[in-house]
N, C-alpha and C positions, 0 to 999 in steps of 0.2 A: 713333510714340511709344507706349510700353507703358502699360497702365493703371496709374495711381498715385493720387495725391490731388489733387483739383481744388476750387478755390474759385470759385463762380459768383455774381456780383453781378447783381441784378435778376432773381432766380430765380423769382419767384412767378407771373409771367404770361408769355404769348407765347413769344418765342424763348428767354428764359431758362429758363422752365419746361420747354420741349421739350429744351433742352440738358441740363438736369439729369436728366431721365428717360432720355435716350439714353446719357449717361455712366454712369448707374447700371446700365443693362442691359449696358454694355460692361465692367463690372467695376471701375469707379472708385469710390473712397470720396470722399465729398463734404462740403464745408462750403458752406452756402447763405446768401446775404444778400439782403434786400429791405427796403423801407421799412415794409411793413405786416405785423406779426407774425401777424395773424389769417388771412392768406392764405398766408403762408410756412410756418407750423407744420404744417399738414396735408401739404404737399408733403415737408417734411423727414421726417415720419413714414413717408410712402409710399416714399421712396427711402433710408431709414435714414441721413439726413444730419445733420451738426452744424448747428444752427440759430442764425444770428447776425443778428438784425434790425439794420438800419443804414440811416440816411438818407445816401446818398452825397454829398449836397450839404452835409453838416455835417462840416467838417474834423476836429473833435475826435472825432466818432462814427466816422469812417473810421480814425483813429489807434487808437482803442480796439478796434475790430473786428479790425484788422490784428494788433495785439499778441495778442489772444485766439486768433486762428486759428493764428498761427505758434508760439505757446507749446504748442498741443496737437498739431499736425502740420503740418510745412512743406509747402505746396502745390507740386506739380510743374507745375501749370497754373492760371493765374488768367484767368478770362474776365470782362471788365468790360462788362456789357450794360446800360448805363444811358442813358436818353435821354428827351427831352421834345420835343414838336412842336406848332407852330401856324403857320398861314399868316400872312404879313404883307405885303400889297400896299404899294407905295410910297405910295399915297394915305393909308394908315393906319399910317405908320411910327411905331413905339412903342419908345422906348429901354428902358422897363421890361420889355417882352417880350424884347428882346435880352439884357438883363441876366439874366433868369430862365433863358432857354435856354442862355446862355453858361455859367452856373453848373452846370446839369445836364449839358450835352453836352460841356463841355470842362474846367472847373475841377474837377469831381468826379474826373475821371481824374488830374488833377494831385495831388489830395489822396491818391489811392491810390498813385501812383508815388513820392511823397516818402517814403512809409512802407515800401513793399515793396522798393524798390531796395536800400537798405542791408541788409535782411534776406536778400535773394536773392544778393547779391554773393558770388561764390566758391562758391556752392552750386548754381547753375543753376536752370533753370525757364523756363517760357514765360508771357508776358503777352499776352493778346489783347484789343485795344480795339475795341469795336463802334462803327464810324463809320457811313457811309452812302454809297451811290453818288452821292448829291447833293453829296458833297464834291469831285467831279471838276471841277465848274464851276458858278458862280453862275447860278441860273435865276429868272425872275420869280416873285414871291410867296413864295419859299422862303428868302430870305437870312438871316432870324433863326435858322433851323434849320441851314442848310447851312454858314454861315460858321464856327460853332464846330466843326462836324464836320470841315471842311477844316483848321482849326487843329489838331485832334486828330491827323489824318494827318500834317501837317507836323511836329508834335512827335515823333511816333513815328519818322518818317524821320530827324530830327536825332539822336535818341537811339540808334537801332539800332546804328551802328558802335561807339559807346562801350560800350553794354550788352553787345555781343558780346564785348568784351574782358573783361568781368566774368563771362562765362558765362551771360548772360541773353538769351533770345530774345524779342524784341518783335514782334508782328504787328498788322495792322489788318484788320478785317472790313468790307467795303463791300457790303452787300446792297442789292438793289433793293426793290421794294414787297413787304412781308410783311403779311399780314392780322393786325393787332393793334389794341389800343385806340387807338393813335395814328393809324394809317392809316384807321380807321373815321371819323375827322374829315374826311377828304377828300370833296369833292363833285364829283370828276372821275374819269374812267375811268383806272384804274391798270394799265398793260400788264404782262403776265407776273406777275400777283399770285400770291405763294406762300403756302402755309400755314406756320405756325411750325415744324411738324415737318419740312417740306421744307427750310426755311432752316437748321434745326439740323443736319440731315444734311450739308448743303453745308459748313457751318462746321467741323464735326468732321472731315469728310474732308480739308479743307484744313489743319487744325491737326495732325491725327494722322498723315496719310499723305503730306504734302508739306512742303516748306520755304519755300513761297511767303510773301513778306512781305504782299502784298495779296491777301486772299481775297475775291474779288468774284463775284457771281452775281445773277441769271441772265445768262449771257454775251450773250444776245440784247439785253439792255438795257444792261449795263455797258460793253460794247465800243464802242457808238456814243457813249456819254457820255465815254469815254476819248478817242475820236477828236475830240470837240468841244474837249477840253482842248488838243489839238495845233493847232487851227485858229488862224490869225492873228486878232487881235482884230476887225478890220473884217469879216472873213468870218463870224466867230462871231456878232457882234451882228446881222449881216444875216440869218443863219439864224433867230435868236431872233425878230426882228421879223416875218419871213414865216411861220414855222411855229408860233410860240407865241402872240405877242401878238394876232395876227389871229384866233385861234381862242378867245380868252377871251370 
């Protein structure tokens, strides 16, 4: 994919910030969105980007931001890098937490899609939704986070054939552990932990230099998780009991 115009959601920190900086270096013009203007504005100035503060969990705000972006310059690439995370053991099951994470990790993407699909139809472009390697299979303590991420992947799978008929390319990004404000909350060892700059490089390589629907990395982590998805249920739950629950 040649350099064009990109809109990055969740741009002010972590992976989103690294993506914005690397796209700028690669010659892309940018529109950047994030919830907090005070952290977004300095980045926009540094990468000469259009600054559109927006809370992705606010449906009206996403609608207004979309109209503003498309009126100024139609994006060739939209990267939706929005997420929230908190562990939830079964002993502390909390519907309010599930609701919060579902709104951030799934419904926010729905708000975006309902706005951008009509505007992109017939014009082309790529939409990349940042999910998680945890979407491959439900694991202990992580259901409140991984369930909406799995729903996001399922949604993209269902939309991809129809959107292709409209000239729209939709992809999902399933990274492993990346050092961000969210993973800093974990109190366990995270294998193959990546810096945001490394993750951004993997994402852009997959988006710009391949046609892969599922951009996942690092492979040493994501491929075993994909294998777990293919195991029969009885075998899968046996592995979890032996390898995960006994080490908690």
